C-alpha positions in Angstrom: 97.2 52.0 126.1 95.1 54.7 127.8 91.9 55.7 125.9 90.9 59.4 126.3 89.0 62.1 124.7 91.1 65.3 125.6 90.2 68.3 123.3 87.2 66.1 121.8 83.7 67.5 121.7 80.9 64.8 122.0 77.2 65.0 121.4 75.1 62.3 123.3 71.3 62.2 122.5 69.0 60.7 125.0 71.6 61.2 127.7 69.4 62.1 130.6 69.0 58.6 131.8 70.2 55.1 131.2 72.8 54.2 128.4 73.0 57.8 127.3 73.8 59.0 130.7 76.6 56.3 131.3 77.9 57.1 127.8 78.1 61.1 128.6 79.5 60.5 132.0 82.4 58.0 130.8 83.4 60.4 127.9 83.6 63.4 130.2 85.6 61.6 132.9 88.2 60.8 130.2 88.4 64.4 128.9 85.8 65.0 126.5 83.4 68.2 126.5 80.0 66.7 126.1 76.6 68.1 125.1 73.9 66.2 127.1 70.9 66.0 125.0 67.5 64.9 126.4 63.8 66.3 126.2 63.1 64.7 129.5 60.0 63.0 128.3 58.1 59.7 129.3 59.2 56.6 127.7 56.5 57.0 125.1 58.0 60.4 124.1 55.2 62.6 125.7 56.1 65.4 127.8 59.3 67.3 128.6 61.5 68.1 131.5 64.9 69.9 131.6 65.7 68.3 134.8 67.4 65.1 133.5 69.8 66.6 131.0 70.7 69.1 133.6 71.2 66.5 136.4 73.8 64.7 134.4 75.6 67.9 133.5 75.7 68.6 137.2 77.2 65.3 137.7 79.9 65.7 135.1 80.8 69.3 136.3 80.8 68.4 139.9 83.4 65.8 139.1 85.7 68.3 137.3 84.3 67.6 133.6 83.0 69.7 131.0 79.3 69.6 129.7 76.3 71.5 128.7 72.7 70.6 128.6 70.4 70.6 125.5 66.8 69.8 125.6 66.0 70.1 121.8 63.8 67.6 120.0 66.0 65.6 117.6 63.1 64.3 115.7 62.5 67.7 114.3 64.8 69.6 111.7 65.0 72.5 113.9 65.8 70.5 117.0 68.6 68.9 115.4 70.1 72.0 114.1 69.7 73.6 117.4 71.4 70.6 119.1 74.7 70.8 116.9 74.6 74.5 117.2 75.1 73.9 120.9 78.4 72.1 120.2 79.5 74.7 117.7 78.7 77.6 119.9 80.5 76.4 123.0 83.5 74.4 121.3 83.5 75.3 117.5 83.3 71.6 116.6 81.9 68.1 117.1 84.1 65.1 117.0 82.0 62.2 118.5 78.3 61.8 117.9 76.4 59.0 119.8 72.8 58.6 118.5 71.3 57.0 121.5 67.8 58.9 122.0 64.6 56.6 121.7 61.0 56.0 122.7 58.8 53.0 122.9 55.0 52.6 121.7 54.7 48.8 121.9 51.6 47.1 120.5 51.1 44.3 118.0 51.1 45.6 114.5 47.3 44.7 114.0 46.5 47.3 116.9 49.4 49.7 116.4 48.1 53.1 115.1 49.8 54.9 112.3 50.6 57.8 114.8 52.4 55.2 117.1 54.2 53.9 114.4 55.5 57.3 112.8 56.3 58.7 116.4 59.0 55.9 117.0 60.4 56.0 113.7 60.8 59.8 113.8 62.8 59.6 117.0 65.0 56.5 116.4 65.6 56.7 112.7 64.8 60.3 111.4 66.4 61.8 114.6 69.5 59.8 114.0 69.6 61.0 110.3 69.0 64.6 111.2 71.4 65.0 113.9 74.2 63.0 111.8 73.5 65.1 108.7 74.1 68.2 110.9 77.3 66.8 112.3 78.6 65.5 109.1 79.9 68.7 107.6 81.8 69.5 110.9 83.4 66.0 110.8 84.5 66.3 107.1 85.8 69.8 107.7 87.9 68.7 110.5 88.9 65.4 108.7 87.9 63.4 111.9 84.8 61.8 113.4 83.4 59.2 115.4 79.7 58.2 114.9 77.6 55.6 116.7 74.2 54.4 115.7 72.0 52.4 118.2 70.2 49.4 117.1 68.9 46.3 119.1 68.5 42.5 119.1 64.9 43.3 118.5 65.9 45.5 115.3 68.3 42.7 114.2 66.1 39.7 114.6 62.6 41.1 115.2 60.5 41.1 118.5 56.7 40.6 118.8 54.9 44.0 119.4 57.6 46.2 118.4 57.1 46.8 114.5 57.7 50.4 114.7 60.8 50.1 116.8 62.5 47.3 114.9 61.8 49.0 111.6 63.7 52.1 112.8 66.3 50.2 114.3 67.2 48.1 111.1 67.0 51.3 109.2 69.9 52.9 111.2 72.1 50.0 110.0 71.2 50.8 106.4 72.4 54.5 107.2 75.5 53.3 108.7 76.5 51.0 105.9 76.5 54.0 103.5 78.1 56.5 105.6 81.0 54.0 106.5 81.8 54.4 102.7 81.4 58.0 102.4 83.2 58.9 105.6 86.2 56.7 104.9 88.4 59.3 103.1 87.5 62.0 105.8 88.7 59.7 108.8 85.1 59.4 109.8 84.1 56.1 111.2 80.4 55.0 111.8 79.6 52.0 113.9 76.5 50.5 115.3 75.8 49.3 118.9 73.3 46.8 119.9 72.8 47.0 123.5 71.2 44.7 126.0 70.6 46.9 129.1 68.4 47.3 132.2 67.3 50.7 131.5 63.8 52.4 131.5 63.2 50.8 128.1 64.7 47.6 128.9 62.5 47.6 132.0 59.3 46.8 129.9 61.0 43.9 128.3 63.5 42.1 131.0 62.4 40.3 134.2 63.1 42.2 137.5 65.5 39.6 138.8 67.8 40.1 135.7 67.9 43.9 135.4 70.6 44.3 138.1 72.9 42.0 135.8 72.2 44.1 133.0 73.9 47.3 134.1 74.5 49.9 131.6 78.1 50.3 132.7 78.6 47.0 130.9 77.7 48.3 127.6 79.4 51.7 127.5 82.8 50.2 127.2 81.9 49.2 123.5 80.8 52.8 122.7 83.9 54.2 124.5 86.3 52.1 122.3 84.5 52.7 119.0 84.7 56.5 119.4 88.2 56.6 120.3 91.1 57.6 118.1 92.5 54.2 118.6 89.7 52.6 116.9 89.7 52.8 113.0 87.2 50.0 112.2 84.0 51.1 110.6 80.9 49.5 109.8 80.8 47.3 112.7 77.6 46.2 114.6 78.5 45.2 118.1 76.3 43.5 120.7 77.0 44.5 124.3 75.2 43.5 127.5 76.1 41.8 130.8 79.6 41.7 130.1 79.3 39.9 126.7 80.8 41.6 123.4 80.2 40.3 119.9 80.3 41.3 116.2 77.2 40.8 114.1 77.6 40.6 110.4 74.9 40.2 107.7 75.9 37.3 105.5 74.8 35.6 102.3 74.7 32.0 101.5 76.8 30.6 98.5 73.8 30.1 96.7 72.7 28.2 93.5 73.6 29.3 90.0 71.4 28.8 87.0 72.7 29.8 83.4 71.5 33.3 83.1 70.8 32.7 79.4 68.3 30.0 80.2 64.8 30.4 81.6 64.3 29.6 85.4 61.0 28.3 86.7 59.7 28.3 90.4 59.9 24.5 90.2 63.7 24.7 89.7 63.9 26.8 92.6 62.0 24.3 94.6 64.1 21.5 93.6 67.4 23.7 94.6 65.8 25.4 97.6 68.0 23.4 100.1 71.1 24.4 98.3 70.0 28.0 98.1 69.1 28.2 101.8 72.3 26.3 103.0 74.2 28.8 105.1 77.5 26.7 105.4 80.1 28.8 103.8 78.1 31.9 104.1 80.1 35.2 103.8 79.6 38.9 104.5 80.1 41.7 101.9 81.8 45.0 102.7 79.6 46.9 100.1 76.5 46.4 97.9 78.8 46.2 94.8 80.9 43.2 96.2 77.6 41.3 96.4 76.5 42.1 93.0 80.0 41.2 91.5 79.3 37.6 93.0 76.3 37.6 90.9 78.1 38.8 87.8 80.5 35.9 88.3 77.7 33.7 87.1 77.4 35.7 83.9 81.3 35.3 83.3 80.8 31.5 83.9 
């Protein structure tokens, strides 16, 4: 099986460096036409420079691929519209969207300003929402789409000094969980990547001696498969880094049921707490109503 993207159009945000760059280069090398989006700012989101996006486009075209640069700010409505319009104006469609762009403004929550919190959420979460919302009608119309959200281990499990970042990175999973359902009948899949990579952003976290082992090239294969025609899974959260790939699921314990017609006291919960929090036999749910229906089973009992 050879995975290719001939006749497909891909939009990759934050593609001027790091993971986004590798994603864009790989898709183009396998036949996709790529919109390389990057404002060319600093890691904290300040400043702009058209150079990084254009440099990636030059790499792609010099290798015989097809790409155009876009430097719009996806954290604004106008920027998201202009980005997707770039794909439409050049190729009339968008089949693949990789939401990768992000910034960091790390501080402990006690010391974090409101502006620093909002700035990070605007890029990671609202930027993802805005660009996806612009692409969604095109994918529905074409009865085909492959979308990627980007979370992180910090988003999944928390990390000191990153309340803004972790909030945004968990929010995109909630977005995916709804879009996986709304996109299903239109042949649109939406999955989430949790990368561990030695990029500009990763360099603020990982030791220098580990960075060479965390090459972005070892993350991109996960994205490359998830956005292919061959992959029809939707709603996956895939960890990728240093050659390791894993599936993440949110699960719920079997729990403890009290008769719904009776009163329940906090003392009763205290006594049953070990059973409530016992994760043996825990299971995932494909959608919210599946979880709710298990609660209803207690009513039927």
